C-alpha positions in Angstrom: -3.7 6.8 -14.0 -0.3 8.7 -14.4 1.4 8.6 -11.0 2.6 12.7 -10.5 2.9 12.7 -6.4 4.5 9.7 -4.5 3.3 9.6 -0.4 5.7 8.1 2.1 4.8 8.0 5.6 7.9 8.0 8.3 8.4 7.3 12.2 11.1 8.7 14.3 12.6 5.3 14.6 13.3 4.7 11.1 15.7 5.6 9.0 16.4 6.6 5.8 15.9 3.3 3.5 11.9 4.2 3.3 12.5 7.3 2.1 15.2 6.4 -0.5 13.6 4.1 -1.5 10.1 6.1 -2.7 12.6 8.7 -3.9 14.1 6.4 -6.5 10.3 5.7 -7.5 10.3 9.4 -7.8 13.2 9.6 -10.1 12.0 6.7 -12.0 8.9 8.3 -13.4 10.0 11.9 -12.7 7.1 12.3 -9.5 7.2 14.7 -6.4 7.6 13.2 -3.5 5.6 14.0 0.2 6.4 13.0 3.1 4.5 12.6 6.2 6.4 12.2 9.1 4.4 11.3 12.5 4.7 10.7 15.8 1.4 8.8 17.5 1.1 10.3 21.2 0.9 7.6 23.8 -2.4 7.4 25.1 -2.8 8.4 29.2 -3.2 5.9 31.7 -6.1 5.8 33.9 -7.9 8.4 31.5 -8.6 11.9 31.1 -8.1 12.8 34.8 -4.9 10.9 35.0 -4.1 12.7 31.9 -3.9 16.6 34.0 -2.7 15.1 36.5 0.2 12.8 35.6 3.6 13.8 35.4 4.9 10.4 33.7 2.3 11.0 31.1 3.3 15.0 30.3 6.3 14.1 30.3 6.4 11.3 27.6 4.5 13.3 25.6 7.7 15.6 25.9 9.8 12.6 25.0 7.2 12.1 22.1 7.7 15.8 20.6 11.3 15.6 20.6 11.6 12.6 18.5 9.3 14.2 16.4 11.3 17.5 16.0 14.4 15.4 15.8 12.9 13.3 12.8 11.6 16.4 11.0 15.1 17.8 11.0 16.8 14.4 9.5 14.1 14.3 6.9 14.6 17.8 6.4 18.6 17.1 5.7 17.6 14.0 3.5 15.1 15.9 1.0 17.7 18.8 1.1 20.5 16.5 -0.3 17.7 14.8 -2.5 17.9 15.6 -5.8 13.4 15.1 -6.6 10.7 17.6 -5.9 9.9 17.4 -2.6 7.2 18.6 0.2 7.5 17.8 4.4 4.2 17.9 6.6 4.2 16.4 10.1 1.8 15.0 12.6 1.2 13.9 16.6 -2.1 12.8 16.7 -4.1 10.3 18.7 -4.3 7.2 18.0 -7.3 6.6 17.4 -7.0 9.7 14.9 -3.9 8.4 13.1 -5.3 6.7 10.1 -7.9 9.7 9.5 -4.7 12.0 9.2 -2.9 9.5 7.6 -5.9 9.1 5.0 -6.7 12.9 4.8 -2.5 13.9 3.0 -2.6 10.6 1.4 -5.6 12.3 -0.9 -3.1 14.8 -2.1 -1.4 12.1 -3.5 -1.8 9.2 -6.3 -0.1 6.6 -4.5 1.1 6.1 -1.4 4.3 3.7 -0.6 5.3 1.6 2.4 8.2 0.2 2.8 10.3 -2.3 4.7 11.6 -0.2 7.6 7.3 0.9 7.5 5.9 -2.3 7.1 8.7 -3.8 10.3 6.8 -1.1 12.5 3.5 -2.9 13.4 1.1 -0.1 14.6 2.0 2.9 12.0 1.8 0.1 9.8 -1.8 -0.8 10.4 -2.4 3.2 10.9 -1.1 4.0 7.4 -2.8 0.9 5.7 -6.6 2.0 6.9 -5.3 5.5 6.5 -4.8 4.9 3.1 -7.1 2.2 1.8 -10.5 3.6 3.7 -10.1 7.3 4.3 -8.0 8.1 1.3 -9.6 6.4 -2.2 -6.2 6.1 -3.8 -4.0 3.3 -3.8 -0.7 1.6 -2.0 2.2 0.3 -2.6 3.9 -2.3 -0.5 7.1 -2.9 -0.6 8.7 -6.0 1.0 11.8 -6.8 2.4 14.2 -7.8 -0.6 12.1 -7.1 -2.9 13.3 -4.7 -6.5 10.4 -2.2 -6.6 9.7 -0.3 -9.8 7.1 1.8 -11.1 8.1 0.4 -14.8 7.6 -3.3 -14.6 7.6 -5.1 -17.4 5.6 -8.2 -15.7 2.6 -7.5 -13.9 0.5 -10.2 -11.9 -3.7 -9.1 -11.6 -5.0 -10.9 -9.4 -8.9 -10.9 -10.5 -11.6 -12.2 -8.4 -14.7 -9.7 -10.8 -15.2 -7.6 -7.4 -15.7 -3.8 -7.2 -12.3 -3.6 -5.7 -10.1 -5.5 -8.1 -11.7 -3.1 -11.0 -10.2 -0.4 -8.8 -7.2 -1.3 -8.6 -6.9 -2.4 -12.4 -8.4 1.4 -13.2 -5.5 2.6 -10.5 -2.9 0.7 -12.0 -3.7 1.5 -15.9 -0.6 3.3 -16.9 1.7 0.6 -15.3 -0.6 -2.1 -17.1 -0.4 -0.6 -20.6 3.3 -0.2 -20.0 4.5 -3.9 -19.5 5.2 -6.4 -21.7 3.1 -9.6 -20.0 -0.1 -9.0 -17.8 -1.3 -11.9 -16.4 -5.3 -11.7 -15.5 -5.0 -14.4 -12.7 -8.2 -16.1 -11.4 -8.0 -18.9 -8.5 -11.1 -21.6 -8.7 -13.4 -18.6 -10.7 -17.1 -19.5 -10.9 -18.9 -19.0 -13.9 -22.4 -17.1 -13.9 -23.8 -13.4 -14.0 -23.0 -12.6 -10.9 -19.4 -13.9 -10.3 -17.0 -14.0 -13.7 -19.2 -14.2 -16.6 -19.9 -16.9 -18.9 -16.0 -17.5 -19.6 -14.4 -16.0 -16.0 -11.8 -13.3 -17.3 -12.8 -12.9 -20.6 -14.9 -9.6 -20.0 -11.8 -7.9 -18.0 -9.0 -8.9 -20.8 -11.1 -7.6 -23.2 -11.5 -4.7 -21.1 -7.7 -4.3 -20.8 -6.9 -4.8 -24.7 -9.1 -2.1 -25.7 -6.5 -0.1 -23.5 -3.7 -1.7 -25.3 -2.4 -4.1 -22.7 -1.1 -7.3 -23.7 -3.1 -9.3 -21.4 -3.3 -13.1 -20.5 -5.8 -15.5 -18.5 -4.9 -17.5 -15.8 -7.4 -20.1 -14.4 -6.0 -22.0 -11.4 -7.0 -24.0 -9.2 -6.7 -23.7 -5.4 -5.8 -27.7 -5.1 -6.6 -27.3 -1.5 -4.4 -24.1 -1.3 -5.0 -20.6 -0.2 -5.8 -17.9 -2.8 -2.7 -16.2 -1.4 -0.7 -18.8 -0.9 -1.3 -20.1 -5.4 -1.0 -15.9 -6.1 2.4 -16.0 -4.8 3.6 -19.3 -6.0 2.0 -18.4 -9.6 3.7 -14.9 -9.2 7.8 -16.7 -8.9 6.4 -19.3 -11.7 5.8 -16.0 -14.2 8.9 -13.6 -12.8 6.5 -11.0 -12.4 7.6 -7.7 -10.5 4.3 -6.3 -9.5 1.1 -7.9 -8.1 -2.0 -5.6 -8.6 -5.3 -6.4 -6.4 -8.5 -5.3 -4.8 -8.2 -4.8 -0.8 -10.9 -6.2 1.7 -13.3 -7.5 -0.2 -14.8 -8.0 3.2 -15.2 -6.0 6.0 -11.9 -5.3 8.5 -13.3 -7.1 11.2 -14.5 -10.3 9.2 -10.2 -10.3 7.6 -8.9 -9.6 11.3 -10.9 -12.7 12.9 -11.0 -15.1 9.6 -7.9 -13.7 7.8 -8.1 -13.0 3.9 -6.5 -12.7 1.0 -5.9 -8.6 1.7 -4.3 -9.8 5.5 -2.2 -12.7 3.8 -0.6 -10.4 1.2 -0.1 -7.8 3.7 2.1 -10.2 6.4 3.5 -12.5 4.0 4.4 -11.1 0.4 7.6 -11.3 -1.9 6.8 -8.8 -4.6 5.6 -5.2 -4.7 2.1 -5.3 -4.6 -0.6 -2.4 -5.6 -3.2 -2.6 -3.8 -6.4 -0.4 -4.5 -10.5 -0.5 -2.6 
């Protein structure tokens, strides 16, 4: 799809780094920038009754609202100086509702961008990822520290496992794939058969992409006692990929949190931008 609106989420303790990153991406593709300024409310200690009578909790809430107002002012000033078309919204949700708030806002953007500042903020990062992937129906772009993000990449790695999440990620990134010079459709230990990758793993997906004019090469890789995430990261470096495209949370969030998974590994240990969809 064509990205016309990019969303970025920012909190009171962040600087201008993620804002500049998102604005630069908007300039690359002539897109609109939407910014959500968020302060997650501190939960009361001791239950709802304590929330009513505790002066310390009320003072903390007032301090949070002041930080939110300051951040709104700073972001407004940044957007005023920026050359891109932009809008700003804000919210002050309780932690239990933050992902829903973010997800609702992300429904009105084509892509949510998570920069290094946000990825370093543990609570806000988790809420943004869950909100976008599970409540918006839209993709997100993870941009780790030290990477060079672009929405006009020439070399893309597609992590393909034949699941519906992978199919969705490919569909959401189709315009990027069509504009690339080299797209690697990568499978790790692919299984043949009707309920897996088909009689020739990768052939159906490659044919689909080729019909859209994508210059695609199929790479079938053995894990060789390494994790899928490690194999994908290594191959991305080997082919000098500028972007990885992958489906997210093929298993439940609970299972991934307890046992780990490719999605979790990619979120926590990546060196290049990753576009994820579910």
